[in-house]
VEXVEXPA-640769 format. One line per field, with one value per residue (C-alpha): residue number from 1; residue in one letter; x, y, z. Coordinates in Angstrom, 2 decimals, decimal comma. Layout:
N
mitor [NUM;...]
bavo [a;...]
x [X;...]
y [Y;...]
z [Z;...]
This chain:
326
mitor [1;2;3;4;5;6;7;8;9;10;11;12;13;14;15;16;17;18;19;20;21;22;23;24;25;26;27;28;29;30;31;32;33;34;35;36;37;38;39;40;41;42;43;44;45;46;47;48;49;50;51;52;53;54;55;56;57;58;59;60;61;62;63;64;65;66;67;68;69;70;71;72;73;74;75;76;77;78;79;80;81;82;83;84;85;86;87;88;89;90;91;92;93;94;95;96;97;98;99;100;101;102;103;104;105;106;107;108;109;110;111;112;113;114;115;116;117;118;119;120;121;122;123;124;125;126;127;128;129;130;131;132;133;134;135;136;137;138;139;140;141;142;143;144;145;146;147;148;149;150;151;152;153;154;155;156;157;158;159;160;161;162;163;164;165;166;167;168;169;170;171;172;173;174;175;176;177;178;179;180;181;182;183;184;185;186;187;188;189;190;191;192;193;194;195;196;197;198;199;200;201;202;203;204;205;206;207;208;209;210;211;212;213;214;215;216;217;218;219;220;221;222;223;224;225;226;227;228;229;230;231;232;233;234;235;236;237;238;239;240;241;242;243;244;245;246;247;248;249;250;251;252;253;254;255;256;257;258;259;260;261;262;263;264;265;266;267;268;269;270;271;272;273;274;275;276;277;278;279;280;281;282;283;284;285;286;287;288;289;290;291;292;293;294;295;296;297;298;299;300;301;302;303;304;305;306;307;308;309;310;311;312;313;314;315;316;317;318;319;320;321;322;323;324;325;326]
bavo [m;r;i;a;r;w;s;t;p;q;g;v;g;e;g;f;v;i;g;e;r;v;v;p;y;p;d;g;l;t;v;a;d;v;l;a;r;g;l;d;e;a;h;r;l;s;a;a;v;h;d;d;d;g;t;a;l;a;d;v;r;l;l;a;p;i;v;p;a;a;i;r;d;f;v;a;f;e;e;h;v;e;g;v;s;a;s;v;d;g;k;s;e;v;v;p;e;w;y;q;a;p;t;f;y;f;t;n;p;h;t;v;l;g;p;g;e;a;v;r;p;p;v;t;a;r;l;d;f;e;l;e;v;a;a;v;v;g;g;p;g;g;a;n;l;t;p;a;d;a;a;a;a;i;f;g;y;t;i;m;n;d;w;s;a;r;d;l;q;s;r;e;m;k;v;r;l;g;p;a;k;g;k;d;f;g;t;s;l;g;p;w;i;v;t;a;d;e;l;e;p;y;l;d;g;d;g;f;l;a;v;r;a;e;v;f;v;n;d;e;r;i;g;h;d;l;v;s;n;m;g;w;p;f;p;e;l;i;a;y;a;s;r;n;s;r;v;v;a;g;d;v;l;g;s;g;t;t;g;n;g;g;c;l;a;e;l;w;g;r;r;g;e;l;t;p;p;p;l;t;e;g;d;t;v;r;m;v;v;e;g;i;g;e;l;v;g;p;v;g;a;a;v;a;a;p;e;l;p;a;a;r;v;r;s;r;a;r;t;r;d;e;r;v;a;l]
x [41,48;43,49;43,23;44,21;44,08;43,83;43,50;40,97;40,00;37,25;39,65;41,16;39,38;39,99;38,69;39,11;40,72;38,32;39,46;40,31;38,26;38,50;35,48;35,30;34,45;30,86;29,96;33,14;35,38;39,14;41,94;42,86;39,30;39,27;42,70;41,51;38,39;40,42;40,38;36,96;35,31;37,24;35,78;32,27;32,76;34,19;31,13;28,87;30,42;31,61;29,03;29,40;30,59;33,37;35,93;38,31;41,72;43,29;41,44;42,86;46,32;47,25;48,61;50,54;47,99;48,37;49,21;51,38;51,06;54,76;57,34;59,83;62,40;64,22;67,48;66,37;68,40;71,84;73,04;72,21;74,16;77,20;77,38;76,18;78,41;81,47;79,98;78,67;81,06;84,16;84,17;82,11;80,74;77,65;78,21;77,13;74,51;72,60;71,64;70,32;67,30;65,69;67,07;65,13;65,16;62,29;62,02;59,94;56,18;55,91;57,89;56,02;55,72;53,15;53,41;55,00;55,80;59,32;61,75;63,55;66,75;69,25;72,47;74,23;76,80;75,45;71,68;70,33;67,07;66,14;63,78;61,52;58,14;56,31;53,65;50,77;49,21;45,43;43,00;43,81;47,52;49,00;52,07;54,34;52,62;53,46;54,34;50,89;49,22;51,41;50,49;46,82;47,62;48,94;46,26;48,25;51,42;52,74;55,98;58,43;61,34;63,59;65,47;68,98;71,77;74,68;77,32;75,17;74,28;77,92;78,92;76,15;76,46;80,11;78,70;76,85;73,43;71,24;70,51;68,72;69,24;70,64;67,13;64,33;63,81;61,60;60,01;57,82;54,89;52,44;50,84;48,23;47,89;47,17;45,36;47,14;44,68;45,52;49,17;48,58;49,27;52,84;53,61;56,05;55,96;57,91;55,68;58,01;56,50;58,02;57,25;59,67;60,89;62,71;64,06;64,85;66,63;65,69;64,33;67,60;67,14;69,55;68,44;66,02;65,39;62,83;61,40;61,52;65,30;64,61;66,20;62,84;59,28;57,04;55,12;58,38;59,39;56,07;56,31;59,79;58,62;55,87;58,26;57,86;56,22;53,13;52,16;48,89;46,71;48,45;51,98;54,21;57,07;59,58;61,38;64,66;66,43;66,40;69,65;71,16;71,11;68,19;70,12;73,11;75,22;75,27;76,74;79,19;80,43;80,87;82,54;84,66;83,45;80,36;78,92;76,07;76,40;74,46;71,02;70,74;67,94;65,86;66,41;63,38;63,31;60,68;60,00;57,90;56,77;54,84;51,32;51,45;52,22;54,58;55,89;57,56;59,64;61,28;64,27;63,74;66,14;68,12;67,16;69,98;69,34;70,54;74,06;74,72;78,05;80,24;80,32;82,03;84,97;83,62;85,40;83,75;83,30;80,91;79,63;78,88;81,51;84,15;83,13;83,60;87,02;88,14]
y [15,95;18,12;17,38;20,07;21,40;25,12;27,68;30,52;32,73;30,18;27,25;24,46;23,26;20,00;19,09;19,71;22,44;22,91;25,53;28,61;27,70;25,30;23,18;21,26;17,59;16,89;15,65;16,99;14,40;14,95;14,17;11,22;9,88;10,19;8,59;5,63;5,26;5,31;6,95;5,74;7,31;10,53;10,70;10,21;12,98;15,30;14,85;15,52;18,92;19,96;22,74;24,12;27,73;27,04;29,76;31,51;29,85;33,30;33,87;30,86;29,84;26,39;23,98;20,79;18,66;15,71;14,93;11,92;8,59;8,07;9,50;7,28;8,99;6,95;7,60;6,49;8,72;7,38;10,80;12,34;9,62;10,20;13,87;14,10;11,28;13,42;16,33;14,39;11,43;12,84;10,25;10,21;6,74;4,66;1,56;-1,81;-2,19;0,83;-1,16;-4,13;-2,53;0,91;2,16;4,62;6,23;7,39;11,12;13,16;13,43;16,00;18,76;18,88;22,34;23,63;25,90;29,23;28,15;29,12;26,44;27,20;25,19;24,28;26,24;24,99;26,23;24,04;24,34;22,63;21,73;18,46;18,41;15,35;13,98;11,93;9,25;9,22;5,90;5,46;2,65;-0,26;-0,45;-3,78;-5,91;-7,66;-5,98;-6,85;-3,91;-4,23;-4,10;-1,16;0,73;0,37;1,74;5,07;7,68;10,56;12,63;15,82;17,84;17,23;19,38;17,43;20,27;19,18;20,45;18,83;19,44;17,74;14,95;14,31;14,00;11,62;9,38;8,75;6,80;4,57;5,85;8,64;10,96;12,11;15,62;16,63;16,16;15,96;19,68;20,21;18,58;20,71;19,11;20,62;22,55;19,75;16,07;15,43;12,12;9,30;9,17;12,77;11,80;8,55;10,29;10,94;7,26;5,78;2,24;0,94;2,59;5,51;8,94;11,08;14,54;17,45;18,82;22,12;23,99;27,69;29,65;33,32;32,83;31,36;27,85;25,52;22,13;20,27;16,62;14,07;12,09;9,01;8,96;7,10;3,66;2,16;3,37;4,35;1,05;-0,80;1,67;1,07;-2,70;-2,67;-0,52;-3,07;-6,04;-7,76;-4,52;-2,51;0,62;2,35;5,20;8,50;7,17;9,47;7,98;10,40;9,62;10,86;13,84;14,25;14,49;17,38;19,89;18,55;19,72;21,94;19,14;17,28;20,37;20,96;17,37;17,65;21,08;20,64;23,95;25,48;26,84;27,77;28,82;27,19;28,58;31,41;33,29;35,23;32,84;31,36;27,89;27,28;23,83;23,27;19,82;19,24;18,04;18,83;22,52;24,74;24,53;27,59;27,43;30,47;30,12;31,59;32,26;29,38;28,06;27,42;24,28;23,71;22,33;18,71;17,37;15,00;11,30;10,53;8,14;5,06;2,28;-0,66;-2,38;-5,33;-5,25;-2,47;-3,80;-3,79;-0,27;0,95;-0,71;1,10]
z [120,16;122,50;126,23;128,71;132,24;132,95;135,69;136,01;138,96;139,62;139,92;137,85;134,72;132,87;129,46;125,75;123,69;120,79;118,32;120,38;123,43;126,34;127,27;130,57;130,70;131,72;135,20;136,81;135,17;135,28;132,85;135,06;134,79;131,01;130,61;132,66;130,49;127,28;123,89;122,74;125,77;125,18;121,67;123,05;125,60;122,97;120,77;123,75;124,54;121,09;120,71;124,25;124,48;126,95;127,69;125,35;125,38;125,67;128,97;130,83;132,00;130,79;133,39;132,82;130,96;133,33;136,95;136,10;137,85;137,06;134,67;132,90;130,71;128,07;126,25;122,80;120,43;119,50;118,32;121,70;123,53;121,32;122,14;125,72;127,00;126,34;128,23;131,24;131,45;129,74;126,94;123,74;123,22;122,75;124,85;123,34;126,06;124,70;121,60;123,57;125,26;125,63;128,95;131,12;134,55;136,77;137,37;139,81;139,18;142,01;140,28;136,98;135,41;132,96;129,91;130,74;134,31;135,32;136,38;139,66;139,33;142,02;142,15;139,03;136,55;133,72;133,46;130,34;128,60;126,89;123,91;124,05;123,04;125,65;125,25;127,74;128,69;128,79;129,47;131,75;130,94;131,92;132,54;130,04;127,11;123,54;121,28;119,69;123,10;124,05;120,88;121,81;125,29;123,95;124,66;123,21;123,15;124,68;124,63;127,46;128,64;130,99;132,72;133,70;135,95;134,15;136,80;139,47;137,05;136,19;139,85;140,86;137,78;138,64;141,59;139,07;140,04;138,81;137,29;140,42;141,82;138,46;137,07;139,60;140,23;137,18;134,15;131,88;130,06;127,60;126,22;126,02;125,16;121,49;121,12;119,33;116,45;115,53;115,00;113,12;109,75;110,98;111,70;109,21;107,89;110,91;113,50;114,30;114,90;112,12;113,48;113,37;116,71;117,25;120,27;120,60;123,34;123,35;119,79;118,46;117,12;118,90;117,61;115,36;114,59;113,50;116,40;114,14;114,70;117,95;118,20;119,21;118,49;121,40;121,57;122,15;124,89;126,66;126,18;127,73;130,65;131,34;131,49;134,85;135,95;135,08;133,17;134,07;132,86;133,54;133,11;131,06;129,03;127,53;124,30;125,62;124,14;120,38;118,48;116,51;119,35;121,38;124,43;125,11;126,60;123,30;121,63;124,48;124,11;120,36;120,46;123,57;125,00;126,60;123,36;123,38;127,02;129,87;130,62;133,12;134,85;132,33;129,42;127,67;126,13;123,45;122,03;118,91;117,82;114,62;115,23;118,95;119,48;121,42;124,99;126,51;129,67;131,28;133,58;137,04;139,87;141,30;144,73;147,17;149,24;152,82;152,97;153,87;155,16;153,21;154,09;157,39;157,61;159,39;161,33;159,53;162,87;162,69;166,30;168,77;171,18;168,48;167,56;171,17;171,37;168,26]
């Protein structure tokens, strides 16, 4: 099954993509409702509306297939870490701590973009894409899940483009936090959610999703990889995210950037130069993932933000009286 959200002159629709048509859920249900009810209920609903006429897919504008509850983005590809560390941090390395647990950061669920929706980046000299596959959680979710429990919580998968301003990211990560403003201006998701059962034939014997992923800039292929080159399979990423915490229906968990040119920064780090060049207004990034589909993201004009002053030099007084005396 393919789960989608779309826009028409009559409003936003949410439901199934069946062949070349979109069919709304019955009873006004939303994607969020169906994710919460789980995959079995989605199959029942699909059977109930399978013969409905719906609307031609060509006559609607696809939106991001989900309004995420939260977005966690992992860094699960060793090859990506090797290359991008040189570009962002100035030193190519995979630190020992990377191998110990699947690290992630939280990104902004309020700046999600849909298929064909232009990213409006901050002013940056090093705009980049990141080719990823994301798992979408369904059902009740839970805390401290085992990998088996986490596998059962995967409702489906979508393509994720984690847009990145590498110069901003490099500055803020020198402060031992982030990425933050280097990332949170836009994350593209789509074109739809493909349910987990559809991708079961691509799972290898160790539970890794062995689908081919490619990325093109202006129709030139920049990178390609197998998603099974992740250091951990998706169920283990979700299990780790739930440790002493909770994952819920609607959570999106990105794989992290694939290797072998899954982003420009990896290539910049390996080559020691900005080749291929950073993205600029008018470029188009197209991501193709086997079994899921194609996600296109154009680059729009940068948005200049209001200036903020640098940190002030402070006295480090410990009382107001001491501060006045100084």
